[in-house]
C-alpha positions as CSV (number, residue, x, y, z in Angstrom):
1,X,-107.8,106.0,340.9
2,X,-111.1,106.4,339.1
3,X,-109.2,108.7,336.2
4,X,-106.9,105.8,336.0
5,X,-109.5,103.2,335.6
6,X,-111.3,105.3,332.9
7,X,-108.4,105.9,330.8
8,X,-107.7,101.8,330.7
9,X,-111.3,101.7,329.5
10,X,-110.3,104.4,327.3
11,X,-107.5,102.4,326.1
12,X,-109.7,99.6,325.3
13,X,-112.4,101.7,323.5
14,X,-110.0,103.5,321.2
15,X,-108.9,100.3,319.4
16,X,-112.4,99.1,319.2
17,X,-113.2,102.5,317.6
18,X,-110.0,102.4,315.1
19,X,-111.0,98.9,313.7
20,X,-114.9,100.0,313.6
21,X,-113.4,103.3,311.6
22,X,-111.6,101.0,309.2
23,X,-114.7,99.0,308.0
24,X,-116.8,102.3,308.1
25,X,-114.4,104.1,305.5
26,X,-114.1,100.9,303.3
27,X,-118.0,100.8,303.0
28,X,-118.2,104.4,302.4
29,X,-115.6,104.5,299.4
30,X,-115.6,101.0,298.2
31,X,-118.5,101.3,295.7
32,X,-116.9,104.2,293.6
33,X,-115.1,101.7,291.8
34,X,-118.2,99.9,290.9
35,X,-120.3,102.5,289.7
36,X,-119.8,101.9,286.0
37,X,-120.9,97.9,286.6
38,X,-124.4,99.2,288.6
39,X,-124.8,101.5,285.7
40,X,-124.8,99.1,283.3
41,X,-126.7,96.3,285.1
42,X,-129.5,98.7,285.6
43,X,-129.1,100.6,282.3
44,X,-128.5,104.0,284.1
45,X,-126.5,107.0,283.0
46,X,-123.4,107.8,285.3
47,X,-125.4,111.0,286.8
48,X,-127.6,108.8,287.8
49,X,-126.0,106.0,289.4
50,X,-123.6,108.5,291.3
51,X,-126.5,108.9,293.7
52,X,-125.2,105.8,295.1
53,X,-122.2,107.6,296.8
54,X,-123.9,111.0,296.8
55,X,-126.9,109.8,298.9
56,X,-124.5,107.8,301.3
57,X,-122.4,111.3,302.3
58,X,-125.3,113.4,301.9
59,X,-126.9,111.2,304.8
60,X,-124.0,110.7,306.3
61,X,-122.9,114.3,307.1
62,X,-126.5,115.1,308.8
63,X,-126.5,111.8,310.4
64,X,-123.1,112.7,312.0
65,X,-124.2,116.0,313.5
66,X,-127.6,114.3,314.9
67,X,-125.7,111.6,316.8
68,X,-123.6,114.2,318.1
69,X,-126.4,116.0,319.3
70,X,-128.2,112.8,320.7
71,X,-125.1,111.6,322.7
72,X,-125.3,114.8,324.8
73,X,-128.5,113.6,326.0
74,X,-128.6,109.9,325.7
75,X,-126.1,107.2,326.1
76,X,-123.5,106.2,323.6
77,X,-123.3,102.9,323.6
78,X,-127.6,102.7,322.8
79,X,-126.7,105.1,320.2
80,X,-123.8,103.3,318.6
81,X,-126.4,99.7,319.2
82,X,-129.3,101.8,317.0
83,X,-126.4,102.7,314.9
84,X,-124.4,99.5,314.0
85,X,-127.6,97.5,313.6
86,X,-129.0,100.1,311.0
87,X,-125.8,100.0,309.4
88,X,-126.4,95.9,309.1
89,X,-129.8,95.9,308.0
90,X,-128.7,98.6,304.8
91,X,-126.6,96.2,304.4
92,X,-128.9,93.1,304.0
93,X,-131.3,95.1,302.1
94,X,-128.6,96.0,299.4
95,X,-127.5,92.4,299.3
96,X,-130.7,91.3,298.1
97,X,-131.7,94.2,295.8
98,X,-132.8,93.3,292.6
99,X,-133.7,96.9,291.5
100,X,-131.9,100.0,291.7
101,X,-134.6,102.0,294.0
102,X,-133.6,99.0,296.6
103,X,-129.8,99.5,296.2
104,X,-130.2,103.0,296.7
105,X,-132.2,102.4,299.5
106,X,-129.8,99.8,301.2
107,X,-127.2,102.6,300.9
108,X,-129.5,105.2,302.6
109,X,-130.0,103.1,305.6
110,X,-126.3,102.0,305.5
111,X,-125.4,106.2,305.9
112,X,-128.3,106.4,308.5
113,X,-126.7,103.9,310.5
114,X,-123.1,104.6,309.8
115,X,-123.3,108.1,310.9
116,X,-122.9,107.4,314.4
117,X,-119.0,105.9,314.1
118,X,-118.0,109.8,313.2
119,X,-120.0,111.2,315.8
120,X,-118.1,108.6,318.2
121,X,-114.9,108.9,316.9
122,X,-114.9,112.7,318.3
123,X,-116.5,112.0,321.6
124,X,-114.7,109.1,322.6
125,X,-111.2,110.6,322.9
126,X,-112.6,113.5,324.7
127,X,-114.8,111.7,327.2
128,X,-112.0,108.9,328.5
129,X,-109.0,110.4,327.7
130,X,-107.5,113.8,329.6
131,X,-106.2,116.7,327.6
132,X,-102.6,116.0,327.8
133,X,-103.3,112.6,326.0
134,X,-106.2,113.0,324.1
135,X,-103.9,113.7,321.1
136,X,-102.6,110.3,320.7
137,X,-106.1,108.7,321.4
138,X,-106.9,110.9,317.8
139,X,-104.0,109.5,316.5
140,X,-104.8,106.2,316.8
141,X,-108.5,107.0,315.5
142,X,-106.5,108.6,312.6
143,X,-104.7,105.6,311.8
144,X,-107.9,103.5,311.5
145,X,-109.1,106.2,309.0
146,X,-106.0,105.9,307.0
147,X,-106.0,102.1,307.1
148,X,-109.6,102.2,305.8
149,X,-108.7,104.7,302.6
150,X,-105.8,102.5,301.9
151,X,-107.7,99.0,302.0
152,X,-111.2,100.0,300.6
153,X,-110.1,100.3,297.0
154,X,-107.8,97.1,297.2
155,X,-110.3,94.9,298.5
156,X,-113.3,96.6,296.4
157,X,-111.0,95.5,293.5
158,X,-110.6,91.9,294.9
159,X,-113.7,91.3,296.0
160,X,-115.5,92.5,292.4
161,X,-112.8,90.4,290.4
162,X,-114.1,87.1,292.0
163,X,-117.9,87.9,293.0
164,X,-121.0,90.2,292.4
165,X,-120.6,93.5,293.3
166,X,-123.5,93.2,295.6
167,X,-121.3,91.0,298.0
168,X,-119.7,94.7,298.7
169,X,-122.9,95.1,301.1
170,X,-121.5,92.4,303.2
171,X,-118.2,94.6,304.8
172,X,-120.3,96.6,307.3
173,X,-121.6,93.4,308.7
174,X,-118.0,93.0,310.5
175,X,-118.7,96.3,312.5
176,X,-121.3,94.1,314.6
177,X,-118.2,91.9,315.9
178,X,-117.5,95.4,317.9
179,X,-120.8,95.9,319.4
180,X,-120.2,93.5,322.5
181,X,-117.1,95.4,323.4
182,X,-118.5,98.7,323.0
183,X,-121.9,97.6,325.2
184,X,-119.3,96.3,327.8
185,X,-116.8,99.3,328.3
186,X,-119.0,102.6,327.5
187,X,-120.2,103.5,330.8
188,X,-120.8,107.4,329.7
189,X,-123.8,109.1,331.5
190,X,-125.2,112.1,329.6
191,X,-124.6,115.5,331.0
192,X,-127.4,117.0,329.2
193,X,-131.0,115.9,330.3
194,X,-133.1,118.4,328.2
195,X,-135.6,117.6,325.2
196,X,-134.0,117.5,321.9
197,X,-135.3,120.4,319.6
198,X,-136.1,118.0,316.9
199,X,-137.7,120.9,314.6
200,X,-134.2,122.9,315.0
201,X,-132.6,119.5,313.9
202,X,-134.6,118.9,310.7
203,X,-133.9,122.6,309.8
204,X,-130.4,121.9,309.9
205,X,-130.6,118.5,308.4
206,X,-132.7,120.2,305.6
207,X,-130.4,123.2,305.0
208,X,-127.3,120.8,304.8
209,X,-129.3,118.5,302.3
210,X,-130.2,121.7,300.1
211,X,-126.8,122.8,300.4
212,X,-124.9,119.4,299.1
213,X,-127.5,119.2,296.4
214,X,-127.0,122.5,295.0
215,X,-123.3,122.0,294.7
216,X,-123.6,118.7,293.6
217,X,-126.1,119.6,290.7
218,X,-125.3,123.2,290.4
219,X,-128.4,124.3,290.6
220,X,-129.5,127.8,292.0
221,X,-133.1,126.5,293.4
222,X,-131.8,123.9,296.3
223,X,-129.0,126.8,297.1
224,X,-132.3,129.5,297.6
225,X,-133.9,126.5,299.9
226,X,-130.5,126.4,301.7
227,X,-130.7,129.9,302.8
228,X,-134.5,129.6,303.7
229,X,-134.1,127.0,306.1
230,X,-131.2,128.2,307.5
231,X,-132.6,131.3,308.3
232,X,-135.3,129.8,310.1
233,X,-132.7,127.4,311.8
234,X,-131.0,130.5,313.2
235,X,-134.6,132.1,314.2
236,X,-135.1,129.0,315.8
237,X,-132.5,128.5,318.0
238,X,-132.7,131.8,319.5
239,X,-136.3,131.4,320.1
240,X,-137.0,128.3,321.9
241,X,-135.2,127.5,325.4
242,X,-133.4,124.3,324.5
243,X,-132.4,124.4,320.7
244,X,-130.8,121.6,318.9
245,X,-127.6,123.7,319.2
246,X,-127.0,126.5,321.7
247,X,-126.0,129.7,320.4
248,X,-123.8,130.4,323.2
249,X,-121.6,127.6,321.5
250,X,-120.2,129.8,318.7
251,X,-119.5,132.5,321.3
252,X,-116.3,130.5,322.2
253,X,-113.9,132.4,320.0
254,X,-111.5,129.3,320.1
255,X,-114.4,127.0,319.0
256,X,-115.2,129.2,316.2
257,X,-111.9,129.8,314.8
258,X,-110.9,125.8,314.9
259,X,-114.2,125.4,312.9
260,X,-113.4,128.1,310.0
261,X,-110.0,126.7,309.8
262,X,-111.0,123.2,309.9
263,X,-113.2,124.0,307.2
264,X,-110.9,125.7,305.1
265,X,-107.8,123.1,305.5
266,X,-110.0,120.4,304.8
267,X,-111.1,121.7,301.5
268,X,-107.6,122.2,300.1
269,X,-106.8,118.9,301.5
270,X,-109.6,117.1,300.1
271,X,-107.9,117.5,296.7
272,X,-105.2,115.2,297.4
273,X,-108.3,112.2,297.4
274,X,-110.2,114.1,294.7
275,X,-107.8,115.5,292.2
276,X,-104.7,113.1,292.6
277,X,-106.9,110.1,291.1
278,X,-107.8,112.2,288.2
279,X,-104.1,113.2,287.5
280,X,-103.1,109.9,287.6
281,X,-105.8,108.7,284.9
282,X,-106.2,111.5,282.6
283,X,-102.8,112.3,282.3
284,X,-100.4,109.2,283.1
285,X,-103.5,107.2,281.6
286,X,-103.6,104.8,284.4
287,X,-106.1,101.9,284.7
288,X,-108.4,102.2,287.8
289,X,-107.1,99.4,289.8
290,X,-103.5,101.0,289.5
291,X,-104.5,104.3,290.4
292,X,-105.8,102.7,293.5
293,X,-102.5,101.1,293.7
294,X,-100.6,104.3,293.7
295,X,-102.8,106.4,296.6
296,X,-102.3,103.0,299.0
297,X,-98.2,104.2,300.1
298,X,-99.4,107.8,300.7
299,X,-102.6,106.1,303.1
300,X,-100.0,103.3,304.5
301,X,-97.8,105.5,306.0
302,X,-100.3,107.8,306.9
303,X,-101.4,104.7,309.2
304,X,-97.9,104.0,310.1
305,X,-97.3,107.6,311.5
306,X,-100.7,108.3,312.6
307,X,-99.9,107.8,316.6
308,X,-96.5,109.3,316.2
309,X,-98.5,113.0,315.4
310,X,-101.0,112.4,318.2
311,X,-98.1,112.0,320.4
312,X,-96.4,114.9,319.5
313,X,-99.7,117.0,320.0
314,X,-99.3,115.7,323.2
315,X,-95.8,116.3,324.1
316,X,-95.2,119.6,322.4
317,X,-98.7,121.1,321.7
318,X,-101.5,121.3,319.1
319,X,-99.5,124.2,317.3
320,X,-96.2,122.4,317.0
321,X,-98.1,119.6,315.0
322,X,-100.2,122.2,312.8
323,X,-96.9,124.1,312.2
324,X,-95.5,120.5,311.1
325,X,-98.2,119.5,309.2
326,X,-98.5,122.6,307.3
327,X,-94.7,122.0,306.5
328,X,-95.8,119.0,304.8
329,X,-98.5,119.7,303.2
330,X,-96.6,123.1,301.3
331,X,-93.7,120.6,300.3
332,X,-96.8,118.0,298.7
333,X,-98.3,120.8,296.9
334,X,-95.5,122.7,295.6
335,X,-93.9,119.1,294.5
336,X,-96.9,118.2,292.6
337,X,-97.3,121.6,290.9
338,X,-93.7,120.9,289.7
339,X,-93.6,117.4,288.6
340,X,-97.3,116.5,287.6
341,X,-97.5,114.6,284.8
342,X,-94.3,112.6,285.6
343,X,-93.7,109.3,286.8
344,X,-96.8,107.5,288.7
345,X,-94.1,106.5,291.4
346,X,-93.1,109.7,291.8
347,X,-96.9,111.2,292.3
348,X,-97.1,108.5,295.0
349,X,-94.1,109.5,296.8
350,X,-95.0,112.9,296.7
351,X,-98.4,112.0,298.3
352,X,-97.3,110.5,301.3
353,X,-96.0,114.3,302.3
354,X,-99.7,115.5,301.6
355,X,-101.7,112.4,303.1
356,X,-99.3,112.5,306.2
357,X,-99.8,116.3,306.7
358,X,-103.4,116.3,306.5
359,X,-103.4,113.5,308.7
360,X,-101.6,115.7,311.3
361,X,-103.5,118.8,310.6
362,X,-106.8,117.1,311.2
363,X,-105.5,115.7,314.6
364,X,-104.6,119.1,315.5
365,X,-107.2,120.9,314.6
366,X,-109.6,118.2,316.4
367,X,-107.6,118.6,319.9
368,X,-107.7,122.4,319.9
369,X,-111.6,122.3,318.9
370,X,-112.4,119.8,321.7
371,X,-110.5,121.9,324.3
372,X,-112.9,124.5,323.8
373,X,-116.1,122.9,324.2
374,X,-118.1,122.5,327.6
375,X,-118.8,118.7,328.8
376,X,-122.2,119.3,328.0
377,X,-122.0,120.3,324.3
378,X,-119.2,117.8,323.6
379,X,-121.2,115.6,321.2
380,X,-123.0,118.2,319.1
381,X,-119.7,120.4,318.9
382,X,-117.5,117.6,317.5
383,X,-120.8,116.5,315.4
384,X,-120.8,120.0,313.6
385,X,-117.2,119.7,313.1
386,X,-117.4,116.5,311.1
387,X,-120.5,117.9,309.2
388,X,-118.5,120.9,308.3
389,X,-115.8,118.6,306.8
390,X,-118.3,116.7,304.6
391,X,-119.3,120.0,303.5
392,X,-116.1,121.6,302.7
393,X,-115.1,118.3,300.9
394,X,-118.2,118.6,298.8
395,X,-117.7,122.4,298.3
396,X,-114.2,121.7,297.1
397,X,-114.7,118.5,294.7
398,X,-117.5,120.8,292.8
399,X,-115.0,123.7,292.5
400,X,-111.9,121.2,291.3
401,X,-114.1,119.7,289.0
402,X,-115.3,122.8,287.3
403,X,-111.8,123.9,286.9
404,X,-110.2,120.6,285.7
405,X,-113.5,120.8,283.1
406,X,-112.4,124.0,282.0
407,X,-108.7,123.5,281.3
408,X,-105.7,126.0,281.7
409,X,-103.9,127.7,278.7
410,X,-101.3,129.3,280.6
411,X,-98.9,127.6,283.0
412,X,-98.3,129.5,286.4
413,X,-95.7,127.3,287.5
414,X,-92.5,127.6,284.7
415,X,-90.7,124.4,286.0
416,X,-93.4,122.2,285.1
417,X,-92.8,121.2,281.6
418,X,-96.0,118.9,280.9
419,X,-98.5,120.7,279.4
420,X,-101.4,118.1,279.2
421,X,-101.1,118.4,283.4
422,X,-101.2,122.1,283.2
423,X,-104.5,122.3,285.0
424,X,-103.5,120.3,287.7
425,X,-100.1,122.2,288.3
426,X,-102.1,125.4,288.2
427,X,-104.3,124.4,290.9
428,X,-101.7,122.8,293.1
429,X,-100.0,125.8,293.1
430,X,-102.7,127.9,294.2
431,X,-103.4,125.3,297.0
432,X,-100.0,126.0,298.0
433,X,-100.5,129.9,298.3
434,X,-103.8,129.3,300.0
435,X,-102.3,127.2,302.8
436,X,-99.9,129.7,303.4
437,X,-102.7,132.0,303.9
438,X,-104.4,129.6,306.5
439,X,-100.8,129.1,308.0
440,X,-100.6,132.9,308.8
441,X,-104.2,133.2,309.9
442,X,-103.7,129.9,312.6
443,X,-100.5,132.0,313.4
444,X,-101.7,135.4,314.2
445,X,-105.0,133.6,316.2
446,X,-103.2,131.0,318.2
447,X,-99.8,132.6,318.7
448,X,-96.3,131.3,318.4
449,X,-95.1,127.9,319.9
450,X,-92.3,128.9,321.4
451,X,-93.8,128.1,325.1
452,X,-96.1,125.6,323.9
453,X,-94.5,122.9,326.1
454,X,-94.1,124.5,329.3
455,X,-97.8,125.9,328.8
456,X,-99.5,122.3,328.5
457,X,-97.3,121.3,331.6
458,X,-98.6,123.9,333.7
459,X,-102.0,123.4,332.8
460,X,-101.9,119.5,333.0
461,X,-102.7,119.5,336.4
462,X,-105.6,121.9,336.2
463,X,-107.0,119.4,333.1
464,X,-106.8,116.5,334.8
465,X,-108.5,117.8,337.8
466,X,-111.4,119.0,335.4
467,X,-111.4,115.8,333.5
468,X,-111.9,113.7,336.8
């Protein structure tokens, strides 16, 4: 009876979460298309104004693992209340800003509040759904992410065509509509009553911040500082009784392998959102608005199929979904390598395979990682997963940008007949090969899926009792 009531609450919460994710993702990406306008208004270079996006992602990544750790000790509804109100505060400051520093401050405060949302997205499916139906919940959350990705550029383009770009700061205010529902339905009780190791958390945050700065600025000093702070962080978690992250968390082979595969796969998948717009803009000569519309079909199809991916994970197992996702991604990368430089409509269709595959992959890996976590470390464990996804994306973006800037004189895919798209064709071909390597690694570590359905059925009763 108690489990049934909790799952009914979970059904309501996961839909509220999907709505919140739509707004959050839109808010994170909408400013990308107005950076030239901001630069013009404040007489800044593109590198200076890029901090509007970079600062947001930097604080967002750090905040995700911080909120995750806090969720193991404090009530999630209180953290969400604080985060969403902070999100709204940053929006108001940005809306009223007349100087660039105030715009930047608004974005930083937005990120400090918005970071509670991805942390929540990793926690609610675990706390409110038993393992046998958790995939569907993750699929609904993934639908929110996909919708936000699809709507962000389109809504931003429509808004700035009618009003000043500052009105983009108003979008996060819609998340306040969800706050009363979170306050009503979230009834979780923290399972960890220990103190928060703020020094350890600060060392981890500093290390991540310096790593991202080193990547975005291609500088050695932040990289050295990152290594120093990370060494101090490792020393700290082994020397205090209640560290920010318990070292025992990484002794779980399944968790550590899940993080590793997710880090590598997300870095490869990041190419779909980073390289594809550059391909369409530089090779196909599309205007920014048309580039955004070209990406909509893939994001829309991902939103439509997100729940189906979760259902497949529940019915046939995470490994089955992982292999299906990998096949879809491989088809996408091979086709992109072959047809890069051809019709934008064809590229838009090919990207459907990639976006849907990456979405399914995220569901499979999140589900796998979630099952390896003890209850008292769910928050920080899923927060680390989300943070590593941001870090891998930042590293991948830096690598891809460097390769594109250098260009390519040799065509590795002989079928591609567009010299101006050679560098993109080569990258996609290499990514296909790398993903085959990840697929083999996953196969070796997690085994065959021949008996996956039977194993899931055998574990259902045990998992249900553990969930209760």
